[in-house]
Residue frames as a rotation matrix with the C-alpha (Angstrom) as fourth column:
UNK 1
-0.226 0.974 -0.034 19.02
-0.072 0.018 0.997 -11.09
0.972 0.228 0.066 5.74
UNK 2
-0.997 0.013 -0.074 17.33
0.074 0.032 -0.997 -10.28
-0.010 -0.999 -0.033 8.99
UNK 3
-0.170 0.984 -0.056 13.78
0.625 0.152 0.766 -10.82
0.762 0.095 -0.641 10.14
UNK 4
-0.937 -0.019 0.350 12.34
-0.205 -0.780 -0.591 -7.73
0.284 -0.625 0.727 12.02
UNK 5
-0.266 0.901 -0.344 9.28
0.834 0.394 0.386 -8.39
0.484 -0.184 -0.856 14.19
UNK 6
-0.488 0.376 0.788 7.07
-0.516 -0.852 0.087 -5.64
0.704 -0.364 0.610 15.37
UNK 7
-0.652 -0.106 -0.751 6.78
0.131 0.959 -0.249 -7.67
0.747 -0.261 -0.612 18.47
UNK 8
-0.858 0.299 0.419 4.56
-0.511 -0.402 -0.760 -5.90
-0.058 -0.865 0.498 21.07
UNK 9
0.071 0.975 0.213 1.23
-0.746 0.193 -0.638 -7.26
-0.663 -0.113 0.740 19.65
UNK 10
-0.263 -0.167 -0.950 2.62
-0.907 0.378 0.185 -9.99
0.328 0.911 -0.251 17.29
UNK 11
0.520 0.561 0.644 0.77
-0.755 0.655 0.040 -13.26
-0.399 -0.507 0.764 17.65
UNK 12
0.982 -0.131 -0.133 3.26
0.023 0.793 -0.609 -15.23
0.186 0.595 0.782 15.47
UNK 13
0.401 -0.875 0.272 6.58
-0.916 -0.385 0.112 -14.76
0.007 -0.294 -0.956 17.32
UNK 14
0.027 -0.432 0.902 7.07
-0.403 0.821 0.405 -18.42
-0.915 -0.374 -0.152 18.10
UNK 15
0.764 0.257 0.591 6.26
0.377 0.566 -0.733 -19.40
-0.523 0.784 0.335 14.54
UNK 16
0.880 -0.475 -0.021 8.66
-0.362 -0.640 -0.677 -16.83
0.308 0.604 -0.735 13.11
UNK 17
0.243 -0.836 0.491 11.37
-0.901 -0.007 0.434 -18.13
-0.360 -0.548 -0.755 15.50
UNK 18
0.273 -0.130 0.953 10.96
0.009 0.991 0.132 -21.67
-0.962 -0.028 0.271 14.35
UNK 19
0.915 0.074 0.397 11.16
0.388 0.117 -0.914 -20.75
-0.114 0.990 0.078 10.70
UNK 20
0.743 -0.665 0.073 14.18
-0.620 -0.725 -0.300 -18.43
0.252 0.178 -0.951 11.25
UNK 21
0.159 -0.615 0.773 15.99
-0.682 0.497 0.536 -21.19
-0.714 -0.612 -0.340 13.25
UNK 22
0.594 0.136 0.793 15.29
0.268 0.896 -0.354 -23.68
-0.759 0.423 0.495 10.58
UNK 23
0.865 -0.146 0.480 16.74
0.418 -0.318 -0.851 -21.31
0.277 0.937 -0.214 7.99
UNK 24
0.117 -0.858 -0.500 19.48
0.959 -0.032 0.280 -20.07
-0.257 -0.512 0.819 10.23
UNK 25
-0.168 -0.032 0.985 18.45
0.498 -0.865 0.057 -16.47
0.851 0.500 0.161 9.79
UNK 26
-0.946 -0.190 -0.262 18.86
0.322 -0.492 -0.809 -13.65
0.024 -0.850 0.527 12.49
UNK 27
0.002 0.979 0.204 15.58
0.655 -0.155 0.739 -12.54
0.755 0.133 -0.642 13.90
UNK 28
-0.929 -0.354 0.105 15.05
0.214 -0.748 -0.628 -9.23
0.301 -0.561 0.771 15.87
UNK 29
-0.005 0.948 -0.320 12.15
0.939 0.114 0.324 -8.71
0.343 -0.299 -0.890 18.20
UNK 30
-0.809 -0.379 0.449 11.47
0.271 -0.919 -0.288 -5.04
0.521 -0.111 0.846 18.61
UNK 31
0.207 0.901 -0.382 9.29
0.738 0.113 0.665 -4.03
0.643 -0.419 -0.642 21.57
UNK 32
0.154 0.002 0.988 8.68
-0.448 -0.891 0.072 -1.42
0.881 -0.453 -0.137 24.33
UNK 33
-0.613 -0.442 0.655 9.28
-0.780 0.207 -0.590 -4.07
0.125 -0.873 -0.472 26.93
UNK 34
0.143 0.792 0.594 7.55
-0.859 0.398 -0.323 -7.00
-0.492 -0.464 0.737 28.56
UNK 35
0.892 0.041 -0.451 9.12
-0.324 0.753 -0.572 -9.66
0.316 0.656 0.685 26.17
UNK 36
0.488 -0.797 0.355 11.88
-0.411 0.149 0.899 -11.87
-0.770 -0.585 -0.255 27.29
UNK 37
-0.025 -0.569 -0.822 14.66
-1.000 0.009 0.024 -12.89
-0.006 0.822 -0.569 25.03
UNK 38
0.935 0.355 -0.019 14.30
-0.352 0.932 0.087 -16.45
0.049 -0.074 0.996 23.99
UNK 39
0.216 -0.888 0.407 17.30
-0.405 0.298 0.865 -18.79
-0.889 -0.351 -0.295 24.59
UNK 40
0.706 0.034 0.707 18.09
0.638 0.403 -0.656 -18.86
-0.308 0.914 0.263 20.85
UNK 41
-0.257 -0.852 -0.456 21.43
0.505 -0.521 0.688 -17.29
-0.824 -0.053 0.564 19.51
UNK 42
-0.718 -0.036 0.695 19.70
0.677 -0.270 0.685 -16.36
0.163 0.962 0.218 16.38
UNK 43
0.328 0.862 0.387 17.06
0.593 -0.507 0.625 -14.18
0.735 0.024 -0.678 18.16
UNK 44
-0.779 -0.546 -0.307 17.66
0.601 -0.513 -0.613 -10.97
0.178 -0.663 0.728 19.89
UNK 45
0.367 0.926 -0.085 15.37
0.924 -0.352 0.153 -8.56
0.112 -0.134 -0.985 21.52
UNK 46
-0.759 -0.450 0.471 15.68
0.439 -0.887 -0.142 -4.70
0.482 0.099 0.871 21.03
UNK 47
0.054 0.688 -0.724 13.87
0.957 -0.243 -0.159 -2.67
-0.285 -0.684 -0.671 23.76
UNK 48
-0.463 -0.119 0.878 12.93
0.527 -0.834 0.165 0.82
0.713 0.539 0.449 22.55
UNK 49
-0.985 0.172 -0.013 11.60
-0.104 -0.649 -0.754 3.75
-0.138 -0.741 0.657 24.60
UNK 50
-0.217 0.976 0.013 7.93
0.757 0.176 -0.629 4.02
-0.616 -0.127 -0.777 25.33
UNK 51
-0.398 0.197 -0.896 6.04
-0.320 -0.945 -0.066 6.18
-0.860 0.261 0.439 23.05
UNK 52
0.633 0.773 -0.042 3.96
-0.210 0.119 -0.970 6.29
-0.745 0.623 0.238 19.94
UNK 53
0.994 -0.106 -0.012 5.49
0.024 0.333 -0.943 4.49
0.104 0.937 0.334 16.95
UNK 54
0.409 -0.907 0.104 8.98
-0.847 -0.335 0.414 4.42
-0.340 -0.257 -0.905 18.57
UNK 55
-0.100 -0.386 0.917 9.44
0.033 0.920 0.391 0.68
-0.994 0.070 -0.079 17.64
UNK 56
0.688 0.385 0.615 8.04
0.582 0.213 -0.785 1.28
-0.433 0.898 -0.078 14.30
UNK 57
0.896 -0.398 -0.196 10.54
-0.443 -0.777 -0.448 4.08
0.026 0.489 -0.872 13.53
UNK 58
0.061 -0.919 0.391 13.42
-0.715 0.233 0.660 1.86
-0.697 -0.320 -0.642 14.81
UNK 59
0.083 -0.023 0.996 12.39
0.443 0.896 -0.016 -0.92
-0.893 0.443 0.084 12.46
UNK 60
0.935 0.294 0.200 11.91
0.301 -0.353 -0.886 1.44
-0.190 0.888 -0.418 9.48
UNK 61
0.649 -0.745 -0.157 15.42
-0.755 -0.656 -0.007 2.78
-0.098 0.122 -0.988 10.00
UNK 62
-0.121 -0.786 0.607 16.99
-0.580 0.552 0.599 -0.62
-0.805 -0.280 -0.523 10.14
UNK 63
0.199 0.219 0.955 15.22
0.405 0.869 -0.284 -2.67
-0.892 0.444 0.085 7.50
UNK 64
-0.060 -0.365 -0.929 16.42
-0.726 -0.622 0.291 -2.65
-0.685 0.693 -0.228 3.98
UNK 65
0.350 0.211 -0.913 16.73
-0.862 0.455 -0.225 -4.74
0.367 0.865 0.341 0.85
UNK 66
-0.349 -0.373 -0.860 16.81
-0.190 0.927 -0.324 -8.50
0.918 0.050 -0.394 1.52
UNK 67
-0.976 -0.020 0.218 15.21
-0.219 0.065 -0.974 -8.01
0.005 -0.998 -0.068 5.03
UNK 68
-0.353 0.912 -0.210 11.79
0.447 0.362 0.818 -9.24
0.822 0.195 -0.535 6.10
UNK 69
-0.906 0.124 0.405 9.60
-0.382 -0.650 -0.657 -7.24
0.182 -0.750 0.636 8.32
UNK 70
-0.468 0.777 -0.421 6.56
0.680 0.621 0.390 -8.91
0.565 -0.103 -0.819 10.17
UNK 71
-0.961 0.154 -0.230 3.92
0.030 -0.767 -0.641 -6.37
-0.275 -0.623 0.732 11.09
UNK 72
-0.131 0.964 0.230 0.24
0.981 0.159 -0.109 -5.54
-0.142 0.211 -0.967 11.08
UNK 73
0.130 0.064 -0.990 1.09
0.320 -0.947 -0.019 -1.90
-0.938 -0.314 -0.143 11.08
UNK 74
0.629 0.267 0.730 0.31
0.743 0.067 -0.666 -0.55
-0.227 0.961 -0.156 7.56
UNK 75
0.936 -0.349 0.039 2.25
-0.315 -0.885 -0.343 2.73
0.154 0.309 -0.939 7.69
UNK 76
0.221 -0.885 0.411 5.26
-0.569 0.225 0.791 0.86
-0.792 -0.409 -0.454 8.98
UNK 77
0.231 -0.070 0.971 4.85
0.552 0.831 -0.071 -1.71
-0.801 0.552 0.230 6.23
UNK 78
0.948 0.104 0.302 4.75
0.312 -0.504 -0.806 1.15
0.069 0.858 -0.509 3.60
UNK 79
0.655 -0.755 -0.012 8.08
-0.721 -0.630 0.288 2.66
-0.225 -0.180 -0.958 5.07
UNK 80
0.058 -0.658 0.751 9.72
-0.311 0.703 0.640 -0.70
-0.949 -0.270 -0.164 5.03
UNK 81
0.543 0.228 0.808 8.58
0.661 0.477 -0.579 -1.56
-0.518 0.849 0.108 1.47
UNK 82
0.985 -0.165 0.059 9.92
-0.114 -0.858 -0.501 1.92
0.133 0.486 -0.863 0.37
UNK 83
0.330 -0.925 0.188 13.33
-0.838 -0.196 0.510 0.89
-0.435 -0.326 -0.840 1.93
UNK 84
-0.113 -0.373 -0.921 13.35
-0.854 0.510 -0.102 -2.27
0.508 0.775 -0.376 -0.05
UNK 85
-0.810 -0.074 0.582 12.28
-0.471 0.674 -0.570 -4.77
-0.350 -0.735 -0.580 2.64
UNK 86
-0.556 0.699 -0.450 9.71
-0.037 0.520 0.853 -7.46
0.831 0.491 -0.263 2.20
UNK 87
-0.638 0.425 0.642 6.66
-0.766 -0.270 -0.583 -7.23
-0.075 -0.864 0.498 4.58
UNK 88
-0.561 0.581 -0.589 4.42
0.328 0.810 0.487 -10.06
0.760 0.080 -0.645 5.78
UNK 89
-0.016 0.672 0.741 1.39
-0.825 -0.427 0.369 -9.62
0.564 -0.605 0.561 7.83
UNK 90
-0.520 -0.206 0.829 0.62
-0.761 0.552 -0.340 -12.02
-0.388 -0.808 -0.443 10.69
UNK 91
0.475 0.734 0.485 -1.73
-0.334 0.660 -0.673 -14.07
-0.814 0.157 0.559 8.49
UNK 92
-0.160 -0.641 0.751 0.90
0.559 0.569 0.604 -14.58
-0.814 0.516 0.267 5.84
UNK 93
0.840 0.376 0.390 -0.26
0.529 -0.411 -0.742 -11.88
-0.119 0.830 -0.545 3.44
UNK 94
-0.265 -0.961 0.085 2.69
0.915 -0.223 0.336 -10.35
-0.304 0.167 0.938 1.56
UNK 95
0.764 0.384 -0.518 2.64
0.240 -0.915 -0.324 -6.57
-0.598 0.123 -0.792 1.17
UNK 96
-0.167 -0.796 0.581 4.47
0.926 0.075 0.370 -5.23
-0.338 0.600 0.725 -1.89
UNK 97
-0.823 -0.175 -0.541 4.82
0.007 -0.954 0.299 -2.13
-0.568 0.242 0.787 -3.87
UNK 98
-0.810 0.585 0.040 1.93
0.185 0.191 0.964 -3.42
0.556 0.789 -0.263 -6.04
UNK 99
-0.035 0.930 -0.365 -0.53
0.630 0.304 0.715 -3.69
0.776 -0.205 -0.597 -3.22
UNK 100
-0.546 -0.190 -0.816 0.49
0.834 -0.218 -0.508 -1.35
-0.081 -0.957 0.278 -0.43
UNK 101
-0.958 0.260 0.124 -1.23
-0.244 -0.961 0.134 1.76
0.154 0.099 0.983 -1.71
UNK 102
-0.123 0.966 -0.228 -4.62
-0.305 0.182 0.935 -0.05
0.944 0.184 0.273 -1.78
UNK 103
0.018 0.096 -0.995 -3.95
0.827 0.559 0.069 -1.58
0.563 -0.824 -0.070 1.68
UNK 104
-0.824 -0.424 -0.375 -3.10
0.565 -0.665 -0.489 1.81
-0.042 -0.615 0.788 3.04
UNK 105
-0.715 0.672 0.195 -6.19
-0.451 -0.655 0.606 3.40
0.535 0.345 0.771 1.50
UNK 106
0.148 0.761 -0.632 -8.41
0.157 0.612 0.775 0.60
0.976 -0.214 -0.029 2.99
UNK 107
-0.323 -0.377 -0.868 -6.74
0.899 0.165 -0.406 1.11
0.296 -0.911 0.286 6.37
UNK 108
-0.994 -0.103 0.019 -7.33
0.096 -0.968 -0.230 4.79
0.042 -0.227 0.973 6.29
UNK 109
-0.363 0.931 0.015 -11.00
-0.501 -0.209 0.840 4.35
0.786 0.298 0.542 5.33
UNK 110
0.198 0.458 -0.866 -11.54
0.539 0.687 0.487 1.85
0.818 -0.564 -0.111 8.15
UNK 111
-0.719 -0.428 -0.548 -9.89
0.695 -0.407 -0.593 4.27
0.031 -0.807 0.590 10.62
UNK 112
-0.899 0.399 0.180 -12.39
-0.351 -0.903 0.248 6.96
0.261 0.160 0.952 9.51
UNK 113
-0.055 0.907 -0.418 -15.33
-0.207 0.399 0.893 4.54
0.977 0.136 0.165 9.75
UNK 114
-0.080 -0.033 -0.996 -14.38
0.813 0.576 -0.084 3.54
0.577 -0.817 -0.019 13.21
UNK 115
-0.928 -0.235 -0.289 -14.08
0.357 -0.781 -0.512 7.09
-0.105 -0.578 0.809 14.39
UNK 116
-0.548 0.831 0.092 -17.64
-0.603 -0.470 0.644 7.77
0.579 0.298 0.759 13.03
UNK 117
0.300 0.603 -0.739 -18.77
0.081 0.756 0.649 4.80
0.950 -0.255 0.178 15.36
UNK 118
-0.245 -0.558 0.793 -17.92
-0.675 -0.489 -0.553 6.29
0.696 -0.670 -0.257 18.80
UNK 119
0.342 0.452 0.824 -19.74
-0.918 0.346 0.191 3.49
-0.199 -0.822 0.533 20.65
UNK 120
-0.661 -0.750 0.016 -17.87
-0.722 0.641 0.259 0.77
-0.204 0.160 -0.966 18.86
UNK 121
0.177 0.846 0.503 -21.04
-0.494 0.519 -0.698 -0.99
-0.851 -0.125 0.509 17.61
UNK 122
0.431 0.018 -0.902 -19.47
-0.901 0.068 -0.429 -1.99
0.054 0.998 0.046 14.38
UNK 123
0.988 -0.084 0.129 -18.01
0.065 0.987 0.145 -5.22
-0.139 -0.135 0.981 15.76
UNK 124
0.140 -0.989 -0.054 -14.36
-0.674 -0.135 0.726 -6.35
-0.726 -0.065 -0.685 15.51
UNK 125
-0.162 -0.367 -0.916 -12.39
-0.934 0.356 0.023 -8.53
0.318 0.859 -0.401 13.13
UNK 126
0.756 0.321 -0.571 -12.40
-0.251 0.947 0.200 -12.24
0.605 -0.008 0.796 13.04
UNK 127
0.767 -0.472 0.435 -10.39
-0.392 0.192 0.900 -14.15
-0.508 -0.860 -0.038 15.65
UNK 128
-0.007 -0.879 -0.476 -6.75
-0.993 0.064 -0.103 -15.13
0.121 0.472 -0.873 14.71
UNK 129
0.850 0.520 0.079 -6.79
-0.520 0.854 -0.021 -18.85
-0.079 -0.023 0.997 13.81
UNK 130
0.228 -0.735 0.638 -4.53
0.027 0.660 0.751 -21.84
-0.973 -0.154 0.170 13.58
UNK 131
0.592 0.077 0.802 -4.91
0.777 0.209 -0.594 -21.56
-0.213 0.975 0.064 9.75
UNK 132
0.933 -0.291 0.211 -3.56
-0.220 -0.927 -0.305 -17.95
0.284 0.238 -0.929 9.93
UNK 133
0.460 -0.833 0.307 -0.55
-0.556 -0.001 0.831 -19.21
-0.692 -0.553 -0.464 11.91
UNK 134
0.248 -0.292 0.924 0.02
0.506 0.852 0.134 -22.03
-0.826 0.434 0.359 9.34
UNK 135
0.819 0.145 0.555 -0.30
0.565 -0.375 -0.735 -19.57
0.102 0.915 -0.389 6.51
UNK 136
0.816 -0.574 0.070 2.20
-0.578 -0.804 0.142 -17.13
-0.026 -0.156 -0.987 8.03
UNK 137
0.206 -0.797 0.568 4.80
-0.256 0.517 0.817 -19.95
-0.944 -0.314 -0.097 8.67
UNK 138
0.289 -0.072 0.955 4.43
0.810 0.550 -0.204 -21.17
-0.510 0.832 0.218 4.99
UNK 139
0.947 0.063 0.315 4.71
0.247 -0.771 -0.587 -17.54
0.206 0.634 -0.745 3.74
UNK 140
0.674 -0.726 0.140 7.81
-0.658 -0.504 0.559 -16.79
-0.335 -0.469 -0.817 5.78
UNK 141
0.184 -0.600 0.779 9.39
0.209 0.798 0.566 -20.11
-0.960 0.058 0.272 4.72
UNK 142
0.559 0.064 0.827 8.76
0.817 0.126 -0.562 -19.38
-0.140 0.990 0.018 1.03
UNK 143
0.934 -0.327 0.145 10.24
-0.298 -0.935 -0.193 -15.72
0.199 0.137 -0.970 1.49
UNK 144
0.415 -0.879 0.236 13.37
-0.670 -0.120 0.733 -17.09
-0.616 -0.462 -0.638 3.06
UNK 145
0.176 -0.402 0.899 13.88
0.585 0.777 0.233 -19.87
-0.792 0.485 0.372 0.50
UNK 146
0.788 0.119 0.604 13.42
0.591 -0.422 -0.687 -17.26
0.173 0.899 -0.403 -2.36
UNK 147
0.898 -0.418 0.136 15.74
-0.439 -0.864 0.246 -14.77
0.015 -0.281 -0.960 -0.50
UNK 148
0.356 -0.831 0.427 18.64
-0.062 0.435 0.898 -17.30
-0.933 -0.346 0.104 -0.49
């Protein structure tokens, strides 16, 4: 079991590291650069080339049954689920075979709606909160307990 983190914009790297360390599970931070490797033997950083979806493709090629992928990227989540990995979003939501089609459809709809609003007047999402961090930590903990 390995935890793969889509790390460039991940707000829960520290929380994931704490849970991974407690469970003694390897964690891989995948990024285009700018992230320093923590002083933790269970955590490694993989630097991929710059470019659109390069980190996503690397994660999708590596992740498989028994692995956990942490990402907010829905197309990456769909690829990882297809490969047999479990996927968690940053707020702790679990993405599965049962819900990924609806989540992907909603993502595509929102992309279209945003493109129809060129001035960006539609507002943004809600801020990431402490309760989101706590929910993520609890969800990752549950996944690792079940995976053992």
